N, C-alpha and C positions, 0 to 999 in steps of 0.2 A: 697419495693424500697433500693438497694442500695446508700449509702453516709447516710441517717436518721440517725442522735446519738440513742440512746439510750431512752431519754427522749417520744420520739414522739409512740416508741415501748410500753414503757411499759404504758404510757396513754389509747393503746389503748387496750391496752388486757385487763387493767382496766376496761375502758367503755363498751366495749366489752362484761364482765362478767355482768354486769349489765341490758345488756339488756335480759338476762333470754330468753324466750320466742315470745321475739318481731321481727317481719317479721324486716329484716334490712333495708328494703326500708321506716318503716316507723322512725326506729329510728335515722333513718340517721338527718330528718329534729329535732326530738328532739333535738340532742348532737348536730350540727351543728347552732342550733338556740342560743342555749347557748352558743357553742364560742364566736359567733357573740354578744352576748351582754354582755360575760364578756368582749371582744375588746376594743367595744363601750363607755364601762362603765370603763375600764381603763384609755383609753385617751379623756376622759369626765375629769377624777379625774387628771388625770396629772395637766391639764389647767387650772382644778377648783382650787387648792393647790395654782397656782402660780398667779393668777384674786386674789382669797382670801390672799396673801401675799402683792398685789399692792407695789411691788417695779417697780422701773426702767418706763418699756414701757407699764405695767399693773396700774400703779398708779391711783388709780381713778377708775378704773374702777370695776361694776358691776359682779361675780363669778355667781349670778341666773339670769342675762339676754344672754339668746338664744343668740342675736344678735353678743356678745363677742365669742362666739366659730363658727360663720360663717365664719368669715376672718381666723382661723388656719386649715379652712375645718376638721373640727370635731363634729361630731351627737351632740345635746342638750340632756342629757340625764334627764329627773324629777326626784325628791326624793326616789318617791318610784320605781325607775327602778332600779334606782342605784344597782349594784353588790355588797353591801357588804350589803345593805336594803334585801335583800332577800336572802342571805346566812344567814346574822342572825336566819331565820326564815322557813331555808330549810325542819327544821326535825316538821313545824307542818303541820297539813295535808291538808290547805288552801293555801299550794304555790304553787299548780298547777293555781288556778285561781288569785291568786297576781300574777302570770310570766306573763298568759295571757294579764293581766291589765297593767303590764307593758309593753308589747310588742305593746300594744292598744297603749297607751299613750308615746312610741315615735315615733310611726310611725306619728302618732297627729302632733309633735310639729318639726320632718325632714319632710317635705313634698318628698325629694327623696325615702324615706324607704316607702311610701305605700304600702300598697300590699306585700313589698317585706317579713314582717318578721312572721314567724309560733306562729298561737296562738292555740294551741294544749293542753297546759298543763293541764288546767282541763279537758279534757277526764277523768271520771271513771276510764274507764281499765288502766288509768296508774297507774299504782304499784309508790302512791307519797313517800313513804321509800325508794325505790331505786332511787326515782328521787332527792330527797333530797341526795342523796348517791354521785350519778352525779352532782350537784352541789358543792357539798366538792370537789370533782377530781376537775373538771374543775375550781374550785377555786383558785388552787394551781400551774393554767398556769402561767409564769412569775410574780410571785409571788415577789420569792427577786431578779426580775429585775428593770430597772426604766425605762419611757416614750418608746426611740425609738426600744429599744433589747426587750421589752417586746411584742410590740405588732409583731416583725418581728419574734419573737416566737409562737405569737398566730396565724401569719401567715402561718409560716409551720404548727403548727397541724390544721390548717382547713384543708389543702392541702392534707396532708399524710391520714389525717382519709377521705377525698370525695375519696382519691385511692385504703384504704381500705375497703369502704364499697361500692364501682365499685365490687372488687373480691370476698364479700359478697353477694350479687348482684349477679355474674353471668352474666346473656345476657343481663336481663335488666340492670344492672348498666353502659354499655359500652354506655348506650343513651346519660349519661351525663356524662362521663368521658373517655379523652385519655391518655391511659400510660404516666409517665412523660418522659421516654427516647427519645419517639416519637415525641413530644411538642419538648423537646431539640433541636432533631435530625433538624426538618423543621425549624425553629427559627436559628438555627447556619450555615444550608445550605442559608434560604436568609437575615437576616446577617437585620432584619428591625431596622436602626438605626433610621430616622426620616422620617417623613413623616405620609399616613394615613395605618392604618390595619385594614383592615375586617374579620370579619369571617359568613357569613351567618348560619352557624348553630353550634353557638357558646356554644351547653353545658354548661355546669360549670363555663366556661369563663377564661381555660389553658391558652390558647394561648396566652391571650390578659397578664396574668399573666408572664408570658415567655420572651415576648415578652420586655415587661416592667424591667421584672429583665436583661434580656442581655443589656439594652441600660445603665444601672446602672455597670454593669461590667465593660461594658468598656467607663465607664469615658461618656458616654453622658448625655442627659440632656432629663428624661423625655418626660417636656414637650414640643418636640420637635415630642412628635407620639401622635395623634390623633385614639379613639379605637371607629372603626364602629361594632355592633353585632345584631344578630337577632337568634331567637330560639323561636321553635312552642311551647313547652313545660311548664307552667306557673309554675308547680314546681320547676323545670329547671331552666327556669328564675329565681327563685327566690335565686336559690345557688350561679350563677353566681353574681346577682346583692350584695348575702354578702360579695364570694369569692374576688369579685373590694374593697370594699366598706372597707375591712377591710385592705386592702393593699392600700386603699387612691388613687385607679386608678379611672380616672374621664374616663365612656365609657359610650356613646351613644346606649343603646344595648335593640332594640324594641322588640315584642311579636306580635308573626303571622308567616304563613306560608310562608317563603319566596320566591314560585313559584309562588302561586295567589296574596299576597301581599304584594310586595317588601317596604319595609317599608326606604330604600336607597337606592329611584330609582334613583337620580344623583349622586349620588356617584362612584367615580373614586378613587379606594383602587391603594397605591404604593405597598401595602405589603395584598397578601392572604392567610389565614393557615385556614386551614379547616379537617374536618374528617366528613364529612358527612355520615350516615346512610349505610350501604352496601346493594346494590341490590332493593332498592326498588320497590314497585309494584305501593303500591295505592299511588302515585305523583299527581295526580289530571291533571295526563299525557291528558287525552280525552278533558279538557277543553282550551285546550294550545293546540291547533295543530300549529295557524296562530300568536304562539307567537313571538316576535320580535328577543328574543336572541338567535333563533336558526340560526345562521348566516351559521353554518357546516353541516345545516341538522336536519331535525324533531325527535327527542329525541323518542323514541320504548315506547309505552305504560306503557309495564310490564315491565320497568325499568330506573332507576329515574340517574342511574352513567353519562351518556350522558347530561341531563338535567344541572344535577348539573357543568358540566366541564364548558359547552357552559356558566350557567350560573355565572359564576366563570371567563370567558375570557374574557366577556362582563359587568362587574365590575372594569377590571384592566382600570390603566391608562394610557395614553402612553406608559412611560420604567417602566408599574409594573411588578413584577414580581407576582408567586401564589406555595406553596405545598401545593397536598390535597391531603389526606387518601383517599385511593378507594380497592376496591373486587382484586383481579389478572385477572377475568374474563376480567374487562374492556381494559386490554390489547391485548387481543387476538379475541373479541369477533365479531361472523358476525351475529348473528342474530337483529332483528329487525332495519336492516341496520344502525349499530353500527359501523359497519365497515368500510361502507361509509364516517360516518361522522368523525370518525379518521381520515384515509386519507385526509380528507378536512385537518383535524385540522393540520396533520404532514405539506401537501404540504402548509399552509399557515404561517409554521415556526413559533408554537408556542408550541410547544411542545422543552423544553430544556434539559431535563434530566427524567430518569425513572431509578428509586429506585427497587430492590426485596427486601422485608423486611424477615426475616427467622419466622418461624411458632411460636405459644406460646407468641408471645407478647403482644395479648390482651387477658383481661382478661372476653368478652364477648363473643369470636366467636373463633372457631377454621376454620372458611372461611383466607385461605393465602392472606397478603396483599400488596400493594405496597404504593410508593410516585409517584405522577404526578408532574412536576416541568414546569411551565408553563413560557414562556414570551412574554409580548404582541410586542416588537418588540428586535430581538436578534443584529439589525445593529447601536442599538441607542448611540454606544459613549461612553455607563459607563462602559461596558466592550469589548472584541475584539468581531469582525465579525464573527459569530458561526450560519451562517440562514442554512449551508446546511449541519448540522452536529446534531447529539443528542449524548448524554453522555448516559450511561448506565450503572449502577452499583450493583451487584448482592453481598446482603451484607448477603445471608441466612445461611453461615456457620459462622458468628460475630454473637456477643451476648453471655452470660452465664445465666445460669438457678438462679432464684434465691428461686424458692422453686420449686416445683413436677411440677408443672403446668404453669409456668411463664419464662420467658426469659428477659433480657429487656438489651441493649447496654449499654458500660460504656462511660466515660467521654473520655477516649479514643479511644473506638471506633467510638461519635459522633465527635470526630477531626478528626481521619484518613478517615471518608465520607465524610463531608464538606469541608475538606482539597483536596480532589480530584476532589472534586465541583469549586473549585473556583479557584485551580489550571488551572483545564482546561479552565472555560469562563476567566479566565488572569486580573486579574484587573487593570487598566491602571490610576485609577480615582486615584487624590493627588501626582501625579509620582512617583509610583513603575512600575517597568520592570515586567514584565507578569512572573508570577512562574510556573516552567517548569510543566506536568506533560507526564505520559507517561502511554499508557495501561497495563494494567497485566492481563491475562494468570487468566479467572474465576473470575476476582474481578472485573476490569473497561475496558469499553472500546467506545472508540470516531467514529461511525461509522456515516458511508457517507449517505446521504439524498438517496442517488444510492441504498445505503446497505442495508438501511430500504426496500424501492421499490422494491428489489430484495428479503425480507424475507416477501414480501405481508402486508406490514406497522402493521405488529407482533409486538409489541414494549416491548417484553419478552425480559429481560437482557440476561435472559440464554442462548437467539438465537445468544448473538453477540457478549459475553465476553470469550466465548469458557472454556476450563481447565483448573486448575490452571497446570504448566508444572514440570512433579517430581522431586525430588532431584537427583543429579548422583551418585548413594550410589559408585562408584570405582571399582566394578565389571567388569571385560569386558565380554563381549556376550555369548564369546564362553561359559565362567564356566558357566555362566546365563542355556542356555541352556542344558547344562551336566548334572547340576543338578534338571531342570525340569525333562528332560529326565529318570533320576533316579528314582527323586520320583514318575514319574506317572508308570514305569513300577514295587514297589515295592508297589503302587496302584491295577493298576490289579492281578500281582499276591497274593495278601490278599484275593482281590474278587474269584479268582480261588478254592483258599482254603476255602473261607467260602461257594459260590457254593458243591464241591465236600462232605460237611457235612453234606447240608442240604440235599444232594443226598442221602449219607449213613443216615438219621435220616431217609428220609420217608421213604427209601429202609426194615429197621428196621419197620415199622409199615402197611409194604406190600403193598403199593405206590411205584408204580416207574417210574418216567420220561423217 
């Protein structure tokens, strides 16, 4: 990931070395559980010291009373679960058992962490010497910083490690992690300053972390955001809860299958950011033929793409917007009635913008992907009336390789793409005059609904943006033709010469053409 400083990379290299022959999927929980323990222990110790000193607002406070920590949104850590206590014993053979007991004790005293922390350290197969070395390594994170700086650093390390584990796991890794530059792009496009944010397949919670960061970077108040999520994989849900707790993000994330058991039934979200699994065939579609969410057509049983799209439309507030990552096939598929659903959604004015993504952005799949931006009401006055238009953006030539396999968007790429979208939808809020937008061949095109109809409701940006205009090199057309003709004549002559040599050689071995 570009933009990360050397510390995260150094820590990852050291932690990965300790992995030895262990599978990345198992090792992930061991490492991330320890980073989380270090985080809550550091946050606890920081307040514990101030309560112990008893100055100012802490006068007369009891540093061992769990209620004192509740007011500051800090988890209480019992004595035998504190980082220093465990690190002092890291080289002893009982360290695995003590770590499991520590996790258990923290969950008992903090009900919001119940069932979240890993208790896998006493496993006889886990090399206790390496575990001790890992504890020492993680003990160095945030060691020289205090308070907020140390916590922020631990959050960054947790997030960086999530990405690296997704890369190490390959296909399975994508189930819990969306690459950071895609999340940043979604957030930059939608600008979730305040309101309800929802992700019905939230993975490890990256969309929420980035939304909160966006608000903070734009001098907003994170208390203005309410966060709701759902995740069907229990181990991924644990990663998300730890990821959000590290950042002090209060989120209502529920466990369960979003299609069969929507845990936020009455929610109407202002912003939806999601990366559902691509082209899922076993989504229980056979049990949901009559579902009230299928307002634009019943999705095929063999592919969940249009079930996700309609689920998210159903979840949007009257002025809500959504950004969804889907496989490219969703933009032009006609199988199982998908073409008809897409047509109905387009005619209903729900599609705001389509973005074609470059290949190699994802750790887990080579399937080309795109972004769908939906708007519940394109005439609500928040932005200009764009009900008869759809913006198409083609980013397939944008982004840069960060290693041999993966590409990512830079901050400048993200700004260019999101600024194009914002200029097109022309914000009139806060008295600002609309920004200027213009079509750029090969990159963006504001297409009319009529143009989309003529293209049989296909939503692939390549169909609309055309090709980039070539720069004029200043050479007159006549001269170019002369040079081209001379080059062709030369090649023709070389070919005749070669043919002559081949004929002579064949003749020499008694074979005449």
